[in-house]
C-alpha positions as CSV (number, residue, x, y, z in Angstrom):
1,M,0.0,0.0,0.0
2,A,2.9,2.4,0.8
3,S,4.4,1.8,-2.6
4,M,1.1,2.3,-4.4
5,S,0.6,5.5,-2.5
6,L,4.1,6.6,-3.4
7,S,3.5,5.8,-7.1
8,R,0.3,7.8,-7.1
9,G,2.0,10.7,-5.3
10,L,4.7,10.6,-7.9
11,M,2.2,10.5,-10.7
12,M,0.3,13.5,-9.3
13,A,3.6,15.4,-9.0
14,L,4.4,14.7,-12.6
15,L,0.9,15.7,-13.6
16,A,1.3,19.0,-11.7
17,A,4.7,19.6,-13.3
18,S,3.2,19.0,-16.8
19,L,0.3,21.4,-16.1
20,F,2.8,24.0,-15.0
21,A,4.9,23.5,-18.2
22,M,1.7,23.9,-20.2
23,A,0.9,27.1,-18.4
24,Q,4.3,28.5,-19.2
25,C,4.1,27.5,-22.9
26,Q,3.1,30.3,-25.2
27,C,1.4,27.7,-27.4
28,P,-2.2,27.1,-26.2
29,F,-3.2,23.6,-25.2
30,S,-6.3,22.7,-27.1
31,G,-7.4,19.7,-25.0
32,V,-8.9,19.2,-21.6
33,V,-6.6,18.0,-18.7
34,A,-8.1,15.4,-16.4
35,D,-7.5,15.3,-12.7
36,Q,-6.3,11.7,-12.7
37,W,-4.2,9.5,-15.0
38,T,-6.0,8.3,-18.1
39,T,-5.2,6.5,-21.4
40,N,-5.0,8.7,-24.5
41,S,-8.7,8.0,-25.2
42,G,-9.6,9.3,-21.7
43,Q,-10.2,5.9,-19.9
44,P,-9.2,6.2,-16.2
45,V,-6.0,4.3,-15.3
46,Y,-5.6,2.9,-11.7
47,N,-2.5,0.9,-12.4
48,N,0.3,2.3,-14.5
49,D,3.0,-0.2,-13.2
50,D,1.8,-3.7,-13.9
51,S,0.7,-5.5,-17.1
52,L,-2.5,-7.4,-17.2
53,T,-1.6,-11.1,-17.0
54,V,-2.9,-14.6,-16.4
55,G,-1.8,-15.1,-12.8
56,L,1.1,-13.4,-11.2
57,R,3.8,-14.7,-13.6
58,G,1.9,-14.3,-16.9
59,P,1.6,-14.6,-19.8
60,V,0.5,-11.0,-20.7
61,L,-2.9,-10.6,-22.2
62,L,-3.3,-9.0,-25.6
63,E,-6.4,-7.3,-24.3
64,D,-4.3,-5.0,-22.1
65,Y,-5.1,-1.9,-24.1
66,H,-3.1,0.5,-21.9
67,L,0.1,-1.5,-22.3
68,L,-0.3,-1.8,-26.1
69,E,-1.1,1.9,-26.4
70,K,2.1,2.8,-24.5
71,L,4.3,0.5,-26.6
72,A,2.7,1.4,-29.9
73,H,3.1,5.1,-29.2
74,L,6.7,4.7,-28.2
75,N,7.3,3.1,-31.5
76,R,6.0,6.2,-33.2
77,E,7.5,8.9,-31.1
78,R,10.2,9.9,-33.6
79,I,9.6,11.4,-37.0
80,P,12.1,11.1,-39.9
81,E,15.2,13.2,-39.2
82,R,16.1,16.1,-41.4
83,L,18.2,15.0,-44.4
84,V,20.6,17.8,-43.7
85,H,20.9,20.0,-40.6
86,A,19.6,17.1,-38.4
87,T,21.5,18.1,-35.3
88,G,20.5,21.4,-34.0
89,T,19.0,23.5,-31.2
90,T,16.3,26.2,-31.0
91,A,15.7,29.3,-29.0
92,K,13.1,32.1,-28.9
93,G,13.2,35.8,-28.7
94,F,12.3,39.0,-30.6
95,F,13.5,41.1,-33.5
96,E,13.4,44.9,-33.1
97,V,13.7,47.4,-36.0
98,T,16.4,50.0,-35.2
99,K,16.6,51.9,-38.5
100,D,14.0,53.2,-40.9
101,V,14.1,51.0,-44.0
102,S,10.5,51.7,-45.1
103,N,11.8,53.4,-48.3
104,F,13.2,50.0,-49.4
105,T,10.4,47.6,-48.4
106,F,6.8,47.9,-47.3
107,A,7.1,44.7,-45.2
108,D,5.0,45.5,-42.2
109,F,7.3,44.0,-39.6
110,L,10.0,46.4,-40.9
111,S,7.8,49.4,-41.1
112,E,9.2,51.6,-38.3
113,P,12.0,51.7,-35.7
114,G,11.0,50.2,-32.4
115,K,8.6,47.6,-33.9
116,K,9.1,44.2,-32.4
117,T,8.4,40.8,-33.8
118,D,8.5,37.4,-32.1
119,V,11.1,35.0,-33.5
120,I,12.2,31.4,-33.2
121,V,15.7,30.5,-34.3
122,R,17.3,27.1,-35.1
123,F,21.1,26.7,-35.2
124,S,22.5,23.4,-36.6
125,T,25.3,21.5,-38.1
126,G,24.9,20.7,-41.8
127,V,26.0,17.1,-42.6
128,P,26.0,15.0,-39.4
129,S,22.9,12.9,-38.6
130,R,20.7,13.6,-35.6
131,G,22.8,13.3,-32.5
132,G,26.1,14.0,-34.3
133,A,28.9,16.0,-32.8
134,E,28.9,19.8,-32.8
135,T,32.7,20.0,-33.1
136,V,32.9,19.0,-36.8
137,R,34.2,21.3,-39.5
138,D,30.9,22.1,-41.3
139,P,28.7,25.0,-42.2
140,R,26.2,25.9,-39.5
141,G,22.6,26.5,-40.2
142,F,21.1,29.8,-39.1
143,A,17.4,29.8,-39.6
144,V,15.0,32.5,-38.3
145,K,11.3,32.4,-38.3
146,F,9.6,35.8,-37.9
147,Y,6.0,35.6,-36.6
148,T,4.9,38.8,-38.4
149,N,1.5,40.5,-38.6
150,E,1.3,39.3,-42.2
151,G,2.2,35.7,-41.8
152,N,5.5,33.9,-41.1
153,Y,8.7,35.0,-42.8
154,D,11.5,32.4,-42.8
155,L,15.1,33.5,-43.4
156,V,16.9,30.2,-43.8
157,G,20.7,30.7,-44.1
158,N,24.1,29.6,-42.8
159,N,27.0,31.0,-40.9
160,M,28.9,31.4,-44.2
161,P,28.0,34.0,-46.9
162,V,28.2,31.6,-49.9
163,F,27.4,28.0,-50.8
164,F,28.9,25.1,-52.7
165,I,26.6,25.0,-55.7
166,R,24.6,27.5,-57.7
167,D,22.0,25.2,-59.3
168,A,19.4,23.1,-57.4
169,M,19.9,20.3,-60.0
170,K,23.1,19.4,-58.1
171,F,21.6,19.5,-54.6
172,A,20.7,15.9,-54.2
173,D,24.1,14.7,-55.5
174,M,25.9,17.2,-53.2
175,V,24.1,15.8,-50.2
176,H,24.9,12.2,-51.2
177,A,28.6,13.1,-51.7
178,F,28.8,14.6,-48.2
179,K,26.9,11.8,-46.5
180,P,28.6,8.5,-45.4
181,N,29.5,5.8,-47.9
182,P,26.2,3.9,-48.7
183,V,28.1,0.6,-48.5
184,T,30.0,1.0,-45.2
185,N,28.1,4.0,-43.7
186,L,31.6,5.5,-43.0
187,P,32.4,9.1,-44.0
188,N,34.9,9.1,-46.9
189,N,36.3,12.5,-48.0
190,W,37.3,11.1,-51.4
191,R,33.6,11.1,-52.3
192,M,33.4,14.9,-51.7
193,V,36.7,15.5,-53.4
194,D,35.5,13.5,-56.4
195,F,32.1,15.2,-56.8
196,F,33.3,18.7,-56.4
197,S,36.2,18.2,-58.8
198,H,33.5,18.7,-61.4
199,L,32.3,22.0,-59.8
200,P,35.0,24.7,-59.6
201,E,32.2,27.0,-58.3
202,S,32.6,25.2,-55.0
203,V,36.1,26.6,-54.4
204,H,34.9,29.8,-52.7
205,M,32.8,27.9,-50.2
206,F,35.6,25.5,-49.4
207,T,37.8,28.5,-48.8
208,H,35.4,29.4,-46.0
209,V,34.9,25.9,-44.7
210,F,38.6,25.1,-44.3
211,D,39.4,28.5,-42.9
212,D,39.6,29.0,-39.1
213,I,35.8,29.9,-39.0
214,G,35.0,26.4,-40.1
215,I,34.5,25.3,-36.5
216,P,32.6,28.0,-34.5
217,K,33.3,28.2,-30.8
218,D,29.6,28.2,-30.2
219,Y,26.4,29.4,-31.7
220,R,26.5,32.7,-30.0
221,H,29.9,33.6,-31.4
222,M,29.2,33.3,-35.1
223,N,27.6,35.5,-37.8
224,G,24.7,34.5,-40.0
225,F,23.8,35.1,-43.6
226,G,20.7,34.8,-45.8
227,V,23.2,33.5,-48.4
228,H,20.7,33.9,-51.3
229,T,19.8,37.1,-53.1
230,F,16.2,38.2,-52.5
231,K,14.1,41.1,-53.6
232,W,12.8,44.0,-51.5
233,I,9.9,46.0,-53.0
234,N,8.7,49.3,-51.6
235,S,5.2,50.7,-51.6
236,E,5.8,52.4,-55.0
237,G,6.7,49.0,-56.6
238,K,10.5,49.8,-56.9
239,E,12.5,46.6,-56.6
240,R,16.0,46.2,-55.1
241,L,18.1,43.1,-54.8
242,V,19.0,42.3,-51.2
243,K,21.4,40.2,-49.2
244,Y,21.1,39.6,-45.4
245,H,23.9,39.7,-42.8
246,W,23.5,38.8,-39.1
247,K,26.4,40.3,-37.1
248,S,27.0,38.7,-33.7
249,S,27.2,41.3,-31.0
250,Q,29.3,38.8,-29.0
251,G,31.9,38.8,-31.7
252,V,33.1,35.9,-33.9
253,E,35.2,33.2,-32.2
254,S,36.2,29.8,-33.6
255,L,38.0,26.6,-32.5
256,L,41.2,25.4,-34.0
257,D,41.4,21.7,-34.9
258,E,43.2,20.6,-31.7
259,E,40.7,22.6,-29.5
260,A,37.7,21.1,-31.3
261,Q,39.1,17.6,-30.8
262,A,39.7,18.2,-27.1
263,I,36.2,19.6,-26.5
264,G,34.5,17.0,-28.6
265,G,36.1,14.2,-26.6
266,K,34.4,15.7,-23.5
267,D,31.1,17.1,-24.7
268,Q,29.7,16.6,-28.2
269,K,26.9,19.0,-27.5
270,H,28.9,22.0,-26.3
271,M,27.3,24.5,-28.7
272,T,23.8,23.5,-27.6
273,R,24.8,23.5,-23.9
274,D,26.4,26.9,-24.2
275,L,23.3,28.5,-25.8
276,I,20.8,27.0,-23.3
277,T,23.0,27.8,-20.3
278,S,23.7,31.4,-21.5
279,I,20.0,32.1,-21.9
280,A,19.0,30.4,-18.6
281,N,21.6,32.7,-16.9
282,G,20.2,35.8,-18.4
283,D,23.1,36.3,-20.8
284,F,20.9,36.8,-23.9
285,P,22.8,36.6,-27.2
286,E,22.1,39.4,-29.8
287,W,22.7,39.7,-33.5
288,V,22.4,42.9,-35.6
289,L,20.7,42.5,-39.0
290,H,22.3,44.4,-41.9
291,V,21.4,44.2,-45.6
292,Q,23.1,45.0,-48.8
293,L,20.9,46.6,-51.4
294,M,21.5,46.7,-55.2
295,D,19.5,48.2,-58.0
296,P,19.0,45.4,-60.5
297,S,20.4,47.6,-63.3
298,A,23.8,47.5,-61.5
299,A,24.2,43.8,-62.3
300,A,25.5,44.4,-65.8
301,S,28.5,46.3,-64.6
302,L,29.8,43.5,-62.3
303,D,32.3,40.8,-63.2
304,F,30.1,38.3,-61.5
305,D,26.4,37.5,-61.4
306,P,24.8,39.0,-58.2
307,L,22.3,36.1,-58.2
308,D,25.1,33.6,-58.0
309,V,25.0,32.1,-54.5
310,T,28.7,31.2,-54.7
311,K,29.5,35.0,-54.6
312,T,29.5,37.8,-52.2
313,W,28.9,41.5,-53.0
314,P,31.7,43.9,-52.4
315,E,30.8,46.0,-49.4
316,D,32.7,49.1,-50.6
317,R,30.2,49.3,-53.5
318,F,27.2,47.9,-51.7
319,P,27.6,49.0,-48.1
320,L,25.9,47.3,-45.2
321,V,22.7,49.0,-44.1
322,E,21.5,48.4,-40.5
323,V,18.0,47.1,-40.1
324,G,17.5,45.9,-36.5
325,R,18.6,43.6,-33.8
326,M,17.6,40.1,-32.7
327,V,17.7,39.0,-29.1
328,L,17.2,35.4,-27.9
329,D,15.9,35.5,-24.4
330,K,13.9,32.3,-24.0
331,N,14.8,28.6,-24.1
332,I,12.2,26.3,-25.7
333,N,9.7,24.4,-23.6
334,N,10.0,21.0,-25.4
335,F,12.7,19.8,-27.7
336,F,10.5,17.6,-29.8
337,N,7.7,20.2,-30.3
338,E,9.9,23.2,-30.9
339,N,13.1,21.8,-32.4
340,E,12.3,18.5,-34.2
341,Q,8.9,19.8,-35.5
342,V,9.8,23.4,-36.2
343,A,9.9,23.7,-40.0
344,F,11.6,26.4,-42.0
345,S,11.4,27.1,-45.7
346,P,12.7,30.0,-47.8
347,A,9.3,29.8,-49.6
348,L,7.7,31.6,-46.7
349,V,7.9,35.3,-47.5
350,V,5.7,38.3,-46.7
351,P,4.4,41.2,-48.7
352,G,7.3,43.5,-49.6
353,I,9.8,40.7,-49.8
354,T,10.1,38.1,-52.5
355,Y,12.4,35.7,-54.3
356,S,15.1,36.5,-56.9
357,E,15.8,34.3,-59.9
358,D,18.7,32.6,-58.0
359,K,18.6,29.0,-59.4
360,L,19.4,27.4,-56.1
361,L,16.8,29.5,-54.3
362,Q,14.2,28.6,-56.8
363,G,14.8,24.9,-56.1
364,R,14.8,25.4,-52.3
365,I,11.4,27.1,-52.5
366,F,9.9,23.7,-53.4
367,A,12.3,21.3,-51.7
368,Y,12.2,22.8,-48.2
369,T,8.4,22.9,-48.0
370,D,8.1,19.5,-49.5
371,T,10.5,17.9,-47.0
372,Q,8.4,19.3,-44.2
373,R,5.2,17.8,-45.6
374,Y,7.0,14.4,-45.7
375,R,8.9,14.7,-42.4
376,V,6.3,16.3,-40.2
377,G,3.1,15.9,-42.2
378,P,0.8,17.8,-44.6
379,N,-0.6,19.9,-41.8
380,Y,2.7,20.9,-40.3
381,L,1.8,24.6,-40.6
382,S,-1.0,24.0,-38.1
383,L,1.4,23.0,-35.3
384,P,1.8,25.8,-32.8
385,V,5.5,26.3,-33.4
386,N,4.9,26.7,-37.2
387,A,1.5,28.4,-37.2
388,P,1.3,32.1,-38.0
389,K,0.3,34.2,-35.0
390,S,-1.5,36.5,-37.4
391,G,-4.2,34.0,-38.0
392,V,-5.3,31.9,-41.0
393,L,-8.4,32.1,-43.2
394,N,-8.2,29.4,-45.8
395,N,-10.9,26.8,-46.2
396,Q,-9.3,24.9,-49.1
397,M,-6.4,23.3,-47.3
398,V,-8.5,20.6,-45.5
399,D,-8.2,17.1,-44.1
400,G,-5.0,15.1,-44.4
401,V,-3.0,13.4,-41.6
402,L,-3.4,15.1,-38.2
403,N,-5.8,17.8,-39.3
404,F,-6.8,19.1,-35.8
405,V,-7.8,22.7,-36.5
406,N,-11.4,23.6,-36.8
407,K,-11.7,26.3,-39.4
408,P,-14.7,28.7,-39.8
409,N,-17.4,27.8,-42.3
410,E,-16.3,24.2,-42.6
411,E,-19.2,23.4,-44.9
412,V,-17.7,25.8,-47.6
413,N,-14.3,24.3,-48.5
414,Y,-14.0,26.2,-51.7
415,F,-13.6,29.7,-53.0
416,P,-15.2,31.9,-54.1
417,S,-18.5,31.7,-52.2
418,K,-21.4,34.1,-51.5
419,I,-22.4,31.9,-48.6
420,S,-19.1,32.2,-46.5
421,G,-18.5,35.8,-47.2
422,A,-14.7,35.3,-47.2
423,Q,-12.8,38.2,-48.7
424,L,-9.5,38.4,-50.4
425,A,-6.7,40.6,-49.1
426,E,-6.1,44.0,-50.6
427,R,-3.7,44.0,-53.6
428,Y,-0.1,44.9,-52.9
429,P,2.9,45.4,-55.2
430,I,4.7,42.3,-56.4
431,S,7.8,41.8,-58.5
432,G,7.1,43.3,-61.9
433,E,10.4,42.5,-63.6
434,S,10.0,41.4,-67.2
435,I,11.6,38.1,-68.0
436,C,12.0,36.8,-71.5
437,G,14.1,34.0,-73.0
438,K,14.2,30.5,-74.5
439,R,14.0,27.3,-72.5
440,T,17.6,26.2,-71.8
441,Q,19.8,24.2,-69.5
442,Q,23.1,26.1,-69.3
443,V,25.6,27.4,-66.9
444,I,25.4,31.2,-66.2
445,K,27.7,33.4,-68.2
446,K,29.8,35.1,-65.4
447,E,31.1,32.1,-63.5
448,S,34.2,33.8,-62.0
449,N,34.9,30.8,-59.9
450,F,38.3,31.7,-58.4
451,G,38.6,35.5,-58.0
452,Q,36.7,36.0,-54.7
453,A,38.3,32.9,-53.1
454,G,41.7,34.4,-53.9
455,E,40.8,37.7,-52.4
456,L,39.7,36.0,-49.2
457,Y,42.8,33.9,-49.0
458,R,45.1,36.9,-49.4
459,S,43.2,38.9,-46.7
460,W,44.6,36.5,-44.1
461,D,47.9,36.7,-42.2
462,A,50.6,34.1,-43.0
463,D,49.8,31.8,-40.0
464,R,46.1,31.6,-41.1
465,Q,47.1,30.9,-44.7
466,E,49.4,28.1,-43.4
467,R,46.6,26.5,-41.3
468,F,44.3,26.6,-44.3
469,A,46.9,25.0,-46.6
470,E,47.5,22.3,-44.1
471,R,43.8,21.5,-43.9
472,I,43.4,21.4,-47.6
473,S,46.3,19.0,-48.0
474,K,45.3,16.7,-45.2
475,E,41.5,16.7,-45.5
476,M,41.3,16.8,-49.3
477,L,44.4,16.1,-51.3
478,L,46.0,13.4,-49.2
479,Q,42.8,11.6,-48.1
480,P,42.7,7.8,-48.8
481,G,40.9,7.1,-52.1
482,V,41.8,10.5,-53.7
483,T,43.4,9.5,-57.0
484,E,46.2,11.3,-58.8
485,V,43.7,12.6,-61.4
486,L,41.7,14.2,-58.6
487,Q,44.8,15.6,-56.9
488,K,45.9,17.3,-60.2
489,I,42.4,18.8,-60.7
490,W,42.4,20.3,-57.2
491,M,46.0,21.5,-57.4
492,H,44.9,23.4,-60.6
493,Y,41.9,24.9,-58.8
494,W,43.9,26.1,-55.8
495,S,46.6,27.5,-58.0
496,E,44.0,29.5,-59.9
497,V,42.8,30.8,-56.5
498,D,46.4,31.9,-55.6
499,V,49.7,31.0,-57.1
500,G,51.4,31.1,-53.7
501,L,48.8,28.8,-52.3
502,G,49.3,26.4,-55.2
503,N,53.1,26.3,-54.5
504,K,52.5,25.8,-50.8
505,L,50.3,22.8,-51.5
506,K,52.8,21.4,-54.0
507,T,55.5,21.5,-51.3
508,K,53.2,19.7,-48.8
509,M,52.4,17.1,-51.4
510,E,56.1,16.5,-52.1
511,D,56.8,16.3,-48.4
512,A,54.2,13.6,-48.2
513,G,55.9,11.7,-51.1
514,V,53.4,12.7,-53.7
515,L,54.9,14.0,-57.0
516,L,52.5,15.3,-59.6
């Protein structure tokens, strides 16, 4: 009797704790909480410790519904992990406009200084599977969801300003090349070296990845970038190309290879732990948002294509314009609900902001929303963490798996209708750029694959250049499985980036006994 009383006391304590957690959660709980333990269907449970058996020793009866429900639900508690950016952590906070940018965009959440918008941000590693180490050399995801008055706006970027490829046609192959060998499930760098030997556009990104910033100290001490080129439109319909920059107010700090190995041997989740601990202690991280703006007519005068995601824009010609600041001051309430199920997509824009013709962005517009429908379900936008706080009026997106939202006028699941009285939004300016051309599958004209990588390399001091060359030789050129043909291709690429770098790598290869 004492043990039964203790079990019930413990259950009531857990119930009280869960009720408190629900009360603290910003997301409303739609169900009714009972005052005693029940099954998911509401049947009272008086024993949550022992299976229903024939006699004291069993066997267990198949009619024990409560047991079967617990085991069946356990089997389904996980959803498919993200194909990329599977390991990550999430925090909540606000974005506050600090400068007037209303002349550049009529986006409501950017309409005036002082305006605040709730945000949720997910930081992540790129390649590792769920549960992977956070000390790997890898681009970090930097995804921000703005809960604006005109729907959700997702700015889905990385901690590096460029990317490996410029066309979505190569995205699936790129992911496969980075992922473990499908035969052994072991990571093999020769696969990456082989694939990207066909894509010299990747050199600029690799210059960032194998630089010192390739392993951030933690999520607080890294910058973020929208990476892609988007468009801002003002109330008069004038369009400008735009790139986003998040500047960490904490500064940028990274780990050298030896430091990362030492930390990873003790704590593979050091970045997540640092973010959660800092916020819990009241040390709220902040990032300042800047943009670069370009009149589309300026593109013709550049020696690169401003829509090319493998390029940055020179800041002396397109200076950074401050927009606002983002502060993360709340840890999430539940990891599964607000990290595993949070869903980002660059397709989610708001009036005043739209897509450019960036080929990789155009593919991500589909791919990212489609992966959420597969991973989380067709009604993923109804989940509290993904649902717009501005409200939804849409009777056509109905039913499907886990449709739990009751919408107004359920009998009228079509539009238009004189019965429902639903009205469309007022018209607002959209991109009016004229596009004309033949159907084609070709590479862009201004590739310029090596110039910016060379400028970046030459901006470093001698020690930083040496560390970079050492990583390239060890992690790319001298990896097992990298053939002589691949070595020659990459030696050519890096020599195009900088002659001195090419000579440095040649010396390292010779010191390793490799003569090309």
